[in-house]
DOLUM-887421 format. One record per atom (N, C-alpha, C): chain; residue number from 1; x negated, y, z; residue in three letters; atom name. Coordinates in pm, whole numbers, plus 50000, padded with zeros to 5 digits. Layout:
N
A:NUM:X:Y:Z:ALA:CA
...
This chain:
70
A:1:46775:02855:85415:MET:N
A:1:46752:02996:85397:MET:CA
A:1:46706:03054:85530:MET:C
A:2:46601:03134:85523:LYS:N
A:2:46547:03195:85643:LYS:CA
A:2:46592:03341:85649:LYS:C
A:3:46655:03377:85759:ASN:N
A:3:46700:03516:85779:ASN:CA
A:3:46615:03581:85886:ASN:C
A:4:46581:03703:85863:ASN:N
A:4:46507:03781:85963:ASN:CA
A:4:46598:03890:86015:ASN:C
A:5:46599:03905:86145:LEU:N
A:5:46680:04007:86208:LEU:CA
A:5:46594:04080:86310:LEU:C
A:6:46584:04209:86295:ASN:N
A:6:46512:04292:86391:ASN:CA
A:6:46613:04371:86471:ASN:C
A:7:46607:04358:86601:VAL:N
A:7:46699:04429:86689:VAL:CA
A:7:46619:04529:86772:VAL:C
A:8:46662:04652:86768:ILE:N
A:8:46600:04756:86849:ILE:CA
A:8:46709:04815:86938:ILE:C
A:9:46686:04812:87068:ILE:N
A:9:46781:04871:87161:ILE:CA
A:9:46712:04993:87223:ILE:C
A:10:46748:05112:87174:PRO:N
A:10:46681:05233:87223:PRO:CA
A:10:46719:05267:87366:PRO:C
A:11:46619:05307:87443:LYS:N
A:11:46641:05349:87581:LYS:CA
A:11:46685:05495:87583:LYS:C
A:12:46734:05537:87698:ASP:N
A:12:46772:05677:87716:ASP:CA
A:12:46650:05765:87690:ASP:C
A:13:46667:05869:87610:GLY:N
A:13:46558:05960:87578:GLY:CA
A:13:46472:05913:87462:GLY:C
A:14:46513:05808:87393:ALA:N
A:14:46433:05754:87283:ALA:CA
A:14:46429:05851:87165:ALA:C
A:15:46316:05849:87097:ILE:N
A:15:46302:05924:86973:ILE:CA
A:15:46308:05823:86859:ILE:C
A:16:46403:05843:86769:LEU:N
A:16:46422:05754:86655:LEU:CA
A:16:46372:05824:86530:LEU:C
A:17:46276:05763:86464:SER:N
A:17:46219:05821:86343:SER:CA
A:17:46283:05757:86221:SER:C
A:18:46335:05840:86132:VAL:N
A:18:46396:05792:86008:VAL:CA
A:18:46324:05859:85891:VAL:C
A:19:46334:05802:85772:PRO:N
A:19:46269:05865:85657:PRO:CA
A:19:46315:06009:85638:PRO:C
A:20:46222:06095:85593:ASP:N
A:20:46254:06237:85582:ASP:CA
A:20:46359:06270:85477:ASP:C
A:21:46389:06176:85390:ASP:N
A:21:46492:06200:85289:ASP:CA
A:21:46628:06143:85329:ASP:C
A:22:46644:06107:85457:THR:N
A:22:46771:06054:85506:THR:CA
A:22:46875:06166:85503:THR:C
A:23:46988:06144:85438:PRO:N
A:23:47092:06248:85430:PRO:CA
A:23:47146:06284:85569:PRO:C
A:24:47181:06410:85586:THR:N
A:24:47236:06459:85712:THR:CA
A:24:47358:06379:85754:THR:C
A:25:47444:06345:85659:GLU:N
A:25:47565:06268:85692:GLU:CA
A:25:47529:06130:85747:GLU:C
A:26:47425:06068:85694:ALA:N
A:26:47381:05937:85745:ALA:CA
A:26:47328:05950:85888:ALA:C
A:27:47257:06058:85916:LEU:N
A:27:47208:06082:86052:LEU:CA
A:27:47325:06101:86148:LEU:C
A:28:47426:06175:86105:LYS:N
A:28:47545:06198:86188:LYS:CA
A:28:47617:06066:86217:LYS:C
A:29:47632:05982:86115:LYS:N
A:29:47698:05853:86134:LYS:CA
A:29:47619:05765:86231:LYS:C
A:30:47486:05762:86215:LEU:N
A:30:47403:05683:86305:LEU:CA
A:30:47415:05735:86448:LEU:C
A:31:47411:05866:86465:SER:N
A:31:47425:05925:86597:SER:CA
A:31:47560:05889:86659:SER:C
A:32:47666:05902:86582:ASP:N
A:32:47800:05869:86631:ASP:CA
A:32:47809:05722:86673:ASP:C
A:33:47751:05634:86593:GLN:N
A:33:47756:05490:86624:GLN:CA
A:33:47675:05457:86749:GLN:C
A:34:47557:05517:86761:LEU:N
A:34:47476:05493:86880:LEU:CA
A:34:47546:05543:87006:LEU:C
A:35:47609:05661:86998:HIS:N
A:35:47678:05714:87115:HIS:CA
A:35:47808:05640:87146:HIS:C
A:36:47867:05575:87046:ALA:N
A:36:47985:05491:87071:ALA:CA
A:36:47945:05367:87152:ALA:C
A:37:47826:05315:87123:ILE:N
A:37:47777:05196:87193:ILE:CA
A:37:47721:05233:87331:ILE:C
A:38:47641:05340:87335:TRP:N
A:38:47575:05384:87458:TRP:CA
A:38:47608:05531:87484:TRP:C
A:39:47727:05561:87535:PRO:N
A:39:47767:05701:87552:PRO:CA
A:39:47683:05779:87652:PRO:C
A:40:47615:05710:87742:ASP:N
A:40:47537:05780:87845:ASP:CA
A:40:47388:05793:87810:ASP:C
A:41:47349:05753:87690:ARG:N
A:41:47208:05762:87650:ARG:CA
A:41:47188:05879:87556:ARG:C
A:42:47070:05942:87570:ARG:N
A:42:47032:06053:87482:ARG:CA
A:42:46933:06000:87378:ARG:C
A:43:46949:06045:87256:PHE:N
A:43:46859:06008:87147:PHE:CA
A:43:46816:06134:87074:PHE:C
A:44:46692:06135:87032:LEU:N
A:44:46643:06243:86947:LEU:CA
A:44:46607:06178:86814:LEU:C
A:45:46678:06216:86708:MET:N
A:45:46649:06161:86576:MET:CA
A:45:46562:06258:86500:MET:C
A:46:46454:06205:86445:VAL:N
A:46:46358:06286:86372:VAL:CA
A:46:46352:06234:86229:VAL:C
A:47:46380:06324:86136:ALA:N
A:47:46365:06289:85994:ALA:CA
A:47:46223:06326:85954:ALA:C
A:48:46140:06226:85935:GLY:N
A:48:46001:06251:85898:GLY:CA
A:48:45907:06221:86014:GLY:C
A:49:45797:06294:86018:GLU:N
A:49:45691:06271:86115:GLU:CA
A:49:45730:06318:86256:GLU:C
A:50:45710:06231:86353:ILE:N
A:50:45740:06266:86492:ILE:CA
A:50:45651:06381:86538:ILE:C
A:51:45531:06392:86483:LYS:N
A:51:45441:06500:86526:LYS:CA
A:51:45497:06639:86495:LYS:C
A:52:45601:06645:86411:ASN:N
A:52:45662:06773:86377:ASN:CA
A:52:45771:06817:86474:ASN:C
A:53:45800:06734:86575:VAL:N
A:53:45903:06768:86674:VAL:CA
A:53:45849:06880:86763:VAL:C
A:54:45932:06980:86788:SER:N
A:54:45888:07092:86872:SER:CA
A:54:45871:07046:87017:SER:C
A:55:45788:07118:87088:GLU:N
A:55:45766:07085:87229:GLU:CA
A:55:45895:07099:87309:GLU:C
A:56:45978:07198:87277:ALA:N
A:56:46106:07217:87347:ALA:CA
A:56:46198:07097:87326:ALA:C
A:57:46204:07044:87204:ASP:N
A:57:46287:06926:87177:ASP:CA
A:57:46233:06804:87250:ASP:C
A:58:46100:06789:87254:MET:N
A:58:46041:06677:87328:MET:CA
A:58:46074:06688:87476:MET:C
A:59:46062:06808:87532:ASN:N
A:59:46092:06828:87674:ASN:CA
A:59:46238:06798:87704:ASN:C
A:60:46329:06838:87616:ALA:N
A:60:46472:06812:87635:ALA:CA
A:60:46502:06663:87636:ALA:C
A:61:46422:06585:87563:ALA:N
A:61:46440:06440:87558:ALA:CA
A:61:46364:06369:87670:ALA:C
A:62:46295:06448:87755:GLY:N
A:62:46221:06388:87865:GLY:CA
A:62:46078:06351:87829:GLY:C
A:63:46032:06396:87714:TRP:N
A:63:45895:06370:87670:TRP:CA
A:63:45815:06496:87697:TRP:C
A:64:45696:06480:87748:TYR:N
A:64:45613:06596:87778:TYR:CA
A:64:45478:06582:87709:TYR:C
A:65:45439:06689:87645:LYS:N
A:65:45315:06691:87568:LYS:CA
A:65:45196:06695:87664:LYS:C
A:66:45104:06603:87643:ARG:N
A:66:44983:06601:87724:ARG:CA
A:66:44878:06690:87660:ARG:C
A:67:44797:06749:87742:ALA:N
A:67:44688:06832:87690:ALA:CA
A:67:44591:06744:87612:ALA:C
A:68:44540:06798:87504:SER:N
A:68:44443:06723:87424:SER:CA
A:68:44331:06817:87384:SER:C
A:69:44226:06759:87333:ASN:N
A:69:44111:06838:87289:ASN:CA
A:69:44116:06866:87140:ASN:C
A:70:44230:06839:87078:GLU:N
A:70:44241:06858:86932:GLU:CA
A:70:44254:07002:86895:GLU:C
């Protein structure tokens, strides 16, 4: 039997994208578990498209919007 395991270790300031229909309670549990493992790391969880994150939230996570011609 072949098992596949994907391991993601988020860095401080990481943005984690989850499906937009993820229940709030599931997000809270995930946040609690991540902070139990890495209490000194900050995570920004986004339900849905990352492009919908406000500039203020990106800045708080250490992400800065670059100027674009769009």
